[in-house]
Structure formats: C-alpha cells, structure tokens
N, C-alpha and C positions, 0 to 999 in steps of 0.2 A: 292645761285646758289647753292643749296648739292652738296655733297664727288659721288653722286650717276652720279649726272648729267654729274659733271664736268669729272668722267672718260669717260659716254658716249660718248661729246665729242669729248675730246680726239682721242677717236677710232674710231670716225664718219672722224677729220680729215687725223688718219694717213692712215687709208683704201685711201681718198679722192688720199692722196697723193703715194700711191703704183700706184694706176688708172690713173695719171694723165701722166706715164709713169718715162725711165730710167733716175737715177740717181746717174749712175757709172760716177768713173771719175770726173777728173776734170771740163768736161764740161759739167759733171751732174749735177753737183755738180753748178757748176755758171748758169744752167740753174732752178735750183730748188732755188733759191739764185734773181734770178726773180721774180718769180714763188710768193718766197714767201710779197718779199721785195718791188718789183717794180720794183731794182737796186742791182746786183749786190754790190756796196756800199753801198746801206744803209744797205744788209743782211749783209758785211764787218763789220759796225762801229754797230751794233748789234752784233757780239760777242765781237766785241774788246770794252769790256762796259770802260773797263779799260782807254781806250786813246791810248794806249802804244805802237799803232803798228802794232805790234807779236803778237804768241800765241805761249802757248807752248801744247804739246800734252794735260796732264790731262784737259787745259782751249777748248780748240779746242775739243775734247769728249765732253765736256762735253753742251761746244753749240750748238751744232749738234741734240743731245738729246735735247736741249730745243726744239731745230726748226722744231722736230718730222722727224728729213733725216731720210730716210732708206738703204742707203746706205753704202757700205760698211765702215765705218769709219774708221778702217786698215787700211785696203788696199789706201783708198786716202791720209791718212795723207802717209803714205812709197810712193807716186809720188807727192807728193805735196815738200816733206821734203828731193827731192834727195838726195842733197849732205849734210844730217845725221846732219845738225847744229840744231838739237831738236827744233827749231821754224818757223813759218810760219808767210806773211805775207799777204800784199797783194798782190804784184807784180807776188809770186809764186800762189794765187787761182786765178786769172787777171790779167794777165803782161800789155794786153788791157788799162784796166782801170787805172791802178795801176800808165803806164808814163804822160798818156792826163792829170790825178790828178797832181799826181807827178810837172811837167811842168807846170802848172797854175800855182801852188803857187808859186814853185821860179824864174817866171816872174812876180808875184805880190812884193812879199817878197824883187826886184833884184830892183822894181821899185817905190812901195812904203817904204819901210820899218817892214813894219806890213802887218797882215790878217785883218784888220780892217782898219788900212787909205788904202789898196790898195780895196777893199771893198767898198766905199763907195767914189773913188773918181774918182772908175770902173762905178760901177753901182749903187749901189741906194743915188744918191748926192740929192737929198729930205728925206732922212731918216724913207724911210717908212716900211725899213723893210725886202721886196721880191721885184722883178724884174722880167720881162717877159721871154718873149726870144726871144724879138724884141729888147730888153733892153740887153741882155745877148751877144745878134749876137752884133752888135753893140758897145759898151764891147772889147770885145775880138779884130775887128776890131785896135779898139783903140792902146789898149796892141799891137801888130803885129805895128803898124806905129810906136812908140817906141822902138821897140826888134824884126828887120824885120829876124832875128835868130828864134823865137818863130813862129813855121809854126804848126796847126792845122784846122779843122773843125769845127766852132762854135755849129752849131745845135748838131753833132752827140755827143761833147764835153757837151752840154747844157742834153741830152738826159742821158747820164752817173750818172750824179745827181739829175734828177726830173722822175718819174716812167711813164709809157703811159699813154694820156690822163690829166698828168697836167702842167702846160701854166703858172705858177711860183715857181722862186726859191730865200728861203730865206738863210738866214747865217747860223741858225741852220743848214738847209740842205748839202750848202757850205763847211760850214769848224764849223762841233763842238765845237769844242777845244775853238775855240775862243768866240762863243757864249754863252759856260753856262759861261765860264769870265767878260761877260757884265753882265751876269744873275747874277753874284754874288757879282760883285761889283770892281772885279781886274782893271775893265779898267775906270773907271772911269774917270781919264787924258783924254778921248777920248774926253770929253764933250758929252755923251751921248743921245738926245733929245729923248722925250718920251716913258720913255721902259716898260711901260705901254701898250702901245702900239702895241712893239718886241715882249712884253711875250704873249699879246692874239695872236699875227702871227706865233711865235713859235707850240704855243700850236695848229693851224686850221691846222700846217705843217705835226702835227705826225700823220696825218689820212696817209701819206704817208709814213712819218720817223720814223717805230716807237723803237727811243732810249731808254735806259735805263735813268732815271731824275740823276741828277749832282749831286753829295755829295756833296758836300765841305770839307777839312780836318779837322778837330782839330785846326790842325794848322793856319791854314788858315782862319776861325773864327775865333780867338781869336788876326790875327793878320786886322786882317776886324775891330772891333769891331761892340758896336751897331746901325752900321752906314744905315742911309735907302737907298736909290739905285739913 
C-alpha cells in the first residue's frame, strides 16, 4: 500500500470517528475505546504496550494520537489525573472495569497462587486455550463457593474481557502478561501441553484484541537459551 493510500485511509478513518459522536471526557473516551477495540480493557491494554499498569502524560498522548482519538487530550488528561500524580491507570479511565478485573485476579491468586494455575484449574481444564461464556460463568460460581466474600455478576464480567459478538475468552485476552510468558517459555515448569495449539488460538483472538506483540528483553533471551518451547 502506497503512502498516499495510507494517508487517504487515515483521513477517512479520522472523519468517520468525528461523525460517530462525542469523545469528550472520561465517558466519551471509554465509548471511543469500546468502538475501536470492542472493550475498554482491550483499548487500555493496547495503550499500555509495556504492560506496566500505568501511563505517563507523554505515553498517554502518543497512544491517543496513534488510535486517532479526536477529543481534547489535554483536558482529558487533567480529568483523569485529578490527583496530579503524573500517571493514569485503568482505575482512572474506567473504575468499574478496573474493580471487577482486579478483584477476579486477586481471588485467583489467593486460591491458586498463580494466574496460569488459576486459569487451568478454574476454566481451561482440558488445555484448549480458550473457554466459552458458559464455562466462564460456571468457573466464577466455583470461585464464589470457595471464597464467599467474592461477589460479581459473571456474564457482565465476561463482557469486560471480550467484545460484543465474541463467545470465547482466551488466556491472551484474560491475562496478556501470563500469555506472553507462556509463549516465550518462562512458564515451562507449568508443563504446558501443545503450545502450537495455544499460539494458533492466540492468533485467532487477535481479531478481537489488537495487542502489540511481545518482545523479550535481551536478558530474558540469554537466560532462556536456544531452547524450544
């Protein structure tokens, strides 16, 4: 695709976003993320490319420009960074999603010790790499039985991870950090079965969750050595 074709396509996308509605304020920004990426969580993870859990002002502005966000970025930042700490997290962007997702992961770590073990024991017992909505709901009910203090609505929680129309949730969508560690072999002690199937399912789910590809650090590559996953 030529440079002029790319520029023309970018202009068309920008104009379509302007006609789609208001993108002012936090609520407008969340609507923008849902429209662009299917869920607020997927949009936030696309912005948080290094999986740090927070963004500084420069990173936030760069991500908004790359996503063709046409709202007032400076005023949006002032609204999100009301405490003037110089960083924003998912909690500032969408407190509801942050509360539910963090609550689920805390329960899984409390009961299973790691996200991968929790994923396998709660949902993916057959190691398929993804779970249906019905299996996800059943797994949440099992967690609530073991931890009665954990209270959530499973189907609403499922929709925070996957966009409308999707019926399966993959580990890459549920916890990208754990998934990238599985792909690069850092969690090989967990006895991962059939990693090629997991990679194929992850590639399939990229249609719904456009995360940036994982890039292992030079230190991690040296530590791993020339081993096959």
